[in-house]
C-alpha positions, 0 to 999 in steps of 0.5 A: 319898769324900775331899775336902780332908781330909774324908769324908762318909757318907750315911744314911737320914733321916725323910721316907718315901714309900710306897704305901697299897693300899686292902685293901677295894677289889675288886681290891686285896682280893686279897693276891696282887695286892698281893704281885705289885705289890710284886714288879714295882716297881723302887724303884731305877728310880723313884729314878734316873728321878724323884728322883736324889741325896739319896734311897734305897730304903726298905722300912718306916717304921722302916728309918732306924736304929731298933733294932726294925727287925730284918729285911730287908723288901726285896722285889726286883723279879721280874716272873716271880715276880709273874706266878706269884703271880697265876696261882696265885691264879686270874688269867689273862694274856690279850691283854696284860691280867690277868683273873680270874673271881669268882663268874661275874663277869670282873674285870680287874686295873685300879686308879688311883694317886692323888697330890697334884697339887701335888707334882711329884716324887710325880707323876713317881713315880706315872707311873713306877710306872704305867708299870712296872705297865702294862708287866706287863699291869696297867691303871693310871691316875694321878689328880692331886688338889688339896690338899683332895681329897687330904686328904679322900681319905686321911681317907675312904679314897676311893682305890685306891692312894695315893702319900703319905708321912710324916715318921717320928718319933723314937719308933717308932709304927706306928699310922698303918699298923696301928691301926683306921681306918689308911690302907690300910683294913687289918684283921687281928685278930692285928695288932690284938692285937700293936698293943695289946701293943706300945702297952702294954709297954716290955719290950724282949723283948716288943717285939722278938718282936711286931715280928718277928711283925708283919714276917712278916705285913706281907710276906705281906699287903702292905697298904703298899709302901715306896718311898724316903726322903730322906737326910742327910749328915755330914761328918767329918775324915779322921783320924777312923776306926772303925765310923762309923754315923750314923742318923736317931736318933743321928748319933753311933752307935757312937761308942765305936768311933771313934778318931783315926788 
C-alpha cells in the first residue's frame, strides 16, 4: 500500500491466543477428538467475525519469525476429514450428535470452553468457536470465569478447554506448553526427553532436529490449537526496496538486501 510516499508492512507480533485442551479429560483424552476439533475451527472466520484488522491466524507460539519455526503447522478447516477421523476412532454420528461406546458406557462428545469473563474479545471468540463445533455435532458450551477463578482454573487444570493466551518472549521457550505440569496436562515421554535436550544445549543442529521432531508430535497429538496473534506495522519510505521482512524479533530483518531506488 502506498500513501503519501510511504509503504507499510504488517507482521506478526507477540500476543498469541490459543486453546489448551485438557488431555486428561474423559472426552479430550482421545487424540482423534482433539485432531477433529483442530480441523473444524476456521481461524479466519474467527478473526473476521470477532477481531478484525490487527490480527492474523497463528498456529504456534514461535511462528512470529523465530528461526526454529521451520514447518508450516497450519491445519486447514476440513469438516469432512474431521468426521472421518472421529469415525475411524469409533465415534458414531447419530441424531445430530457424536457418541462412542467405551467399555459398555455411551459417551457423548461434549465439553465446555472456559474463558476469562472480563475479556470481551475472547468471549466473542469462544462463542464463535462453540458455534462452529456445535454445527458439526459436538455439544459445546462456554463458561465465563471471573479473574480469580480463571487463574485458579489454569493453575489447577480445572477445565475441559481453556481459551487463553501469552505474550511470547524473544527467547524461544516452549516450557509453558510442554514442561511437566503444563497447561494442557499433556504428558509424552518422548516430548519430555526432547525438552530436556533443548533446555541443555545451544547446538543449533541439535535444536533444529529436536524442534522438528516436536512439531511432528504436536500435529499428531494436538494438545493445543493455535488461533491468532496481534500484528504490528512498520512504515517506510517508498524509495526503499528489496526483500523487506520485519518480524517480532528484528524489524530490520534482511537489511543486507535493502536498497534505495
